[in-house]
C-alpha positions as CSV (number, residue, x, y, z in Angstrom):
1,M,-20.2,-74.6,-16.8
2,I,-17.5,-76.6,-15.0
3,F,-15.6,-73.4,-14.4
4,L,-18.6,-71.9,-12.7
5,K,-19.0,-75.0,-10.5
6,N,-15.3,-74.9,-9.5
7,I,-15.6,-71.2,-8.6
8,K,-18.6,-72.0,-6.4
9,H,-16.7,-74.8,-4.7
10,I,-13.7,-72.5,-4.2
11,L,-15.8,-69.7,-2.7
12,L,-17.6,-72.2,-0.4
13,V,-14.2,-73.5,0.8
14,I,-12.9,-70.0,1.4
15,M,-16.1,-69.1,3.3
16,L,-16.0,-72.2,5.4
17,G,-12.3,-71.6,6.1
18,M,-13.0,-68.0,7.3
19,F,-15.9,-69.2,9.5
20,S,-13.8,-71.9,11.1
21,I,-10.9,-69.5,11.7
22,N,-13.2,-67.0,13.4
23,S,-15.0,-69.6,15.4
24,W,-11.7,-71.0,16.8
25,A,-10.3,-67.6,17.7
26,E,-10.2,-67.4,21.4
27,T,-10.2,-64.3,23.6
28,Y,-9.6,-64.0,27.3
29,K,-11.9,-61.9,29.5
30,Y,-10.0,-60.6,32.5
31,H,-11.4,-59.3,35.8
32,A,-9.6,-58.0,38.9
33,D,-9.9,-55.9,42.0
34,V,-7.8,-52.7,42.1
35,K,-6.7,-50.8,45.2
36,G,-5.3,-47.3,45.4
37,M,-7.2,-45.5,42.5
38,V,-9.0,-42.3,43.6
39,C,-9.8,-40.4,40.5
40,A,-10.4,-40.6,36.7
41,F,-6.7,-39.8,36.0
42,C,-5.7,-42.9,38.0
43,A,-8.2,-44.9,35.9
44,Y,-6.8,-43.4,32.7
45,S,-3.2,-44.3,33.8
46,V,-4.2,-47.9,34.5
47,S,-6.2,-48.2,31.2
48,K,-3.3,-46.7,29.2
49,N,-0.8,-49.1,30.7
50,I,-3.0,-52.2,30.2
51,S,-3.8,-51.1,26.7
52,K,-0.1,-51.3,25.8
53,L,0.1,-55.0,26.6
54,P,0.3,-57.4,23.6
55,G,-3.1,-58.7,22.6
56,V,-5.2,-56.3,24.8
57,D,-8.1,-54.7,23.1
58,A,-7.6,-51.1,24.2
59,D,-11.3,-50.3,23.8
60,S,-12.3,-53.1,26.1
61,V,-10.4,-51.8,29.1
62,N,-13.0,-50.8,31.7
63,V,-12.0,-49.4,35.1
64,D,-14.7,-48.9,37.7
65,L,-13.5,-46.5,40.4
66,K,-16.5,-46.9,42.7
67,L,-16.2,-50.7,42.8
68,G,-12.4,-50.7,42.4
69,Q,-12.6,-53.2,39.5
70,L,-10.9,-53.7,36.2
71,D,-12.1,-55.7,33.2
72,F,-10.6,-56.1,29.8
73,I,-10.4,-58.5,26.8
74,S,-7.2,-59.8,25.2
75,S,-6.5,-62.1,22.3
76,K,-3.4,-63.4,24.2
77,K,-2.9,-64.6,27.8
78,V,-1.7,-61.9,30.2
79,S,0.4,-63.1,33.1
80,A,-0.6,-62.2,36.6
81,Q,3.0,-61.2,37.3
82,K,3.1,-58.8,34.4
83,L,-0.1,-57.1,35.5
84,S,1.1,-57.0,39.1
85,E,4.3,-55.3,38.0
86,L,2.4,-52.9,35.8
87,F,0.2,-51.9,38.7
88,S,2.9,-51.6,41.3
89,E,4.8,-49.2,38.9
90,S,1.7,-47.0,38.8
91,G,1.3,-47.1,42.6
92,F,-1.7,-49.4,42.7
93,T,-2.2,-53.0,43.7
94,I,-4.2,-55.7,41.9
95,N,-6.0,-58.6,43.6
96,N,-8.2,-61.5,42.7
97,L,-7.2,-61.6,39.1
98,N,-9.1,-64.2,37.1
99,F,-9.8,-64.8,33.4
100,T,-12.2,-66.9,31.3
101,K,-11.6,-68.2,27.8
102,T,-14.3,-67.1,25.4
103,K,-15.0,-67.3,21.7
104,T,-16.5,-63.8,21.6
105,S,-15.2,-61.2,19.3
106,L,-13.4,-58.2,20.6
107,V,-15.4,-55.1,21.6
108,E,-17.1,-53.2,18.8
109,L,-17.3,-49.5,19.1
110,S,-19.8,-47.1,17.8
111,D,-18.9,-45.0,14.8
112,E,-21.3,-42.2,15.8
113,I,-19.3,-39.1,16.6
114,S,-21.0,-36.7,18.9
115,L,-18.2,-34.1,18.8
116,D,-15.2,-33.7,16.5
117,L,-12.9,-30.8,17.4
118,K,-9.5,-29.7,16.1
119,I,-7.4,-27.2,18.1
120,D,-4.1,-25.6,17.2
121,V,-1.5,-26.8,19.8
122,F,-0.4,-23.2,20.3
123,N,-4.0,-22.1,21.3
124,T,-4.5,-24.8,24.0
125,D,-4.8,-22.2,26.8
126,Q,-7.7,-20.5,25.0
127,F,-9.6,-23.7,24.8
128,S,-9.0,-25.0,28.4
129,G,-12.7,-24.3,29.3
130,V,-13.8,-26.1,26.2
131,I,-11.6,-29.1,27.1
132,E,-13.0,-29.2,30.6
133,A,-16.6,-29.0,29.3
134,I,-15.8,-32.0,27.0
135,G,-14.7,-33.8,30.1
136,N,-18.0,-33.0,31.8
137,I,-19.9,-34.3,28.9
138,A,-17.8,-37.5,28.7
139,A,-18.1,-38.1,32.5
140,S,-21.9,-37.6,32.5
141,T,-22.8,-40.0,29.6
142,P,-21.6,-43.4,28.5
143,S,-19.1,-42.4,25.8
144,R,-15.4,-42.6,24.8
145,L,-13.0,-40.0,23.9
146,I,-10.2,-40.3,21.4
147,I,-7.5,-37.7,21.4
148,E,-4.7,-37.3,18.8
149,A,-2.1,-34.8,19.7
150,P,1.7,-34.4,20.2
151,A,2.9,-36.6,23.1
152,S,4.1,-33.5,24.9
153,Q,0.5,-32.4,25.2
154,E,-0.9,-35.5,26.9
155,D,-0.8,-34.1,30.5
156,T,-1.8,-30.6,29.4
157,I,-5.0,-32.0,27.8
158,L,-5.8,-34.9,30.2
159,K,-5.4,-33.2,33.5
160,P,-8.3,-30.8,33.0
161,L,-10.3,-33.7,31.5
162,L,-9.7,-36.2,34.3
163,M,-8.1,-34.9,37.5
164,G,-10.3,-35.0,40.5
165,R,-13.2,-36.7,38.7
166,Q,-14.9,-39.6,40.4
167,Q,-16.4,-40.8,37.1
168,V,-14.3,-42.8,34.7
169,I,-14.0,-41.4,31.2
170,K,-12.9,-43.9,28.6
171,V,-10.0,-42.1,26.9
172,R,-7.5,-43.2,24.3
173,F,-4.6,-40.8,23.7
174,I,-2.8,-41.3,20.4
175,P,0.5,-39.5,20.1
176,A,0.7,-37.7,16.8
177,K,3.4,-35.7,15.0
178,V,1.3,-32.7,14.2
179,D,0.7,-29.2,15.7
180,K,-3.0,-30.0,16.2
181,I,-5.1,-31.5,18.9
182,H,-7.9,-33.7,17.5
183,L,-10.6,-34.6,20.0
184,Q,-13.4,-37.0,19.1
185,L,-16.2,-37.8,21.4
186,F,-18.2,-41.0,20.5
187,K,-21.6,-42.0,21.9
188,A,-21.6,-45.4,23.5
189,N,-22.7,-48.3,21.4
190,N,-26.1,-49.5,22.7
191,S,-26.2,-52.7,20.8
C-alpha cells in the first residue's frame, strides 16, 4: 500500500515537472519585411536559409511574396545581423525585423498525406510534367511539400515546381543518399 502511494507521488512529481518545463519553454516569433523577392523560388531560397539557423522551426517559416513579409518561430534568439547577412548573401534585403517572446509551442503539422510519390532519379525527365502538376496543386491550395532526394537533384526538381510562380509553396528539401526522389504533399492543418 505504501509502495502504491509512493508511485503515485513519484508520477505526480514527474507530471508536474514535465508541465513546468513545457510552460517555461519560450519561443520567439519573428516578423520582417523583405525586399527583392519576385517568385516562389526566391521564397524557397529564403525559407531554406532561415530554416538552417539554430533553433528555427523549419515548418514555421512563412514567406508572403505579395506583402513582402517573413514570419517564423525559433526556440532561440536570432540576431538581426545574422538575418541581414543571410539575406544579403541571397540578394535580398530585410527591414523592420521584430520579435515577440511567446510560450506557444512550435508549429504542428498535419499528418494527412494527399500525395506520396517515389520516382527513380534516372527517370526524372519522364516525370517533369508530373512534378510541374504537383507544383500547380501545391500553389493552389494551402499545403506543404516535403521532398527527399539526392542533393544533386535539388535544382532539377525545384525549378519546375517554383520558378516564375507568384504563389509561395511551402517546401522542405531533404538531401538523401538514395537513387529515388520521394515527394510528399500534405494538406494544411486546419486546426
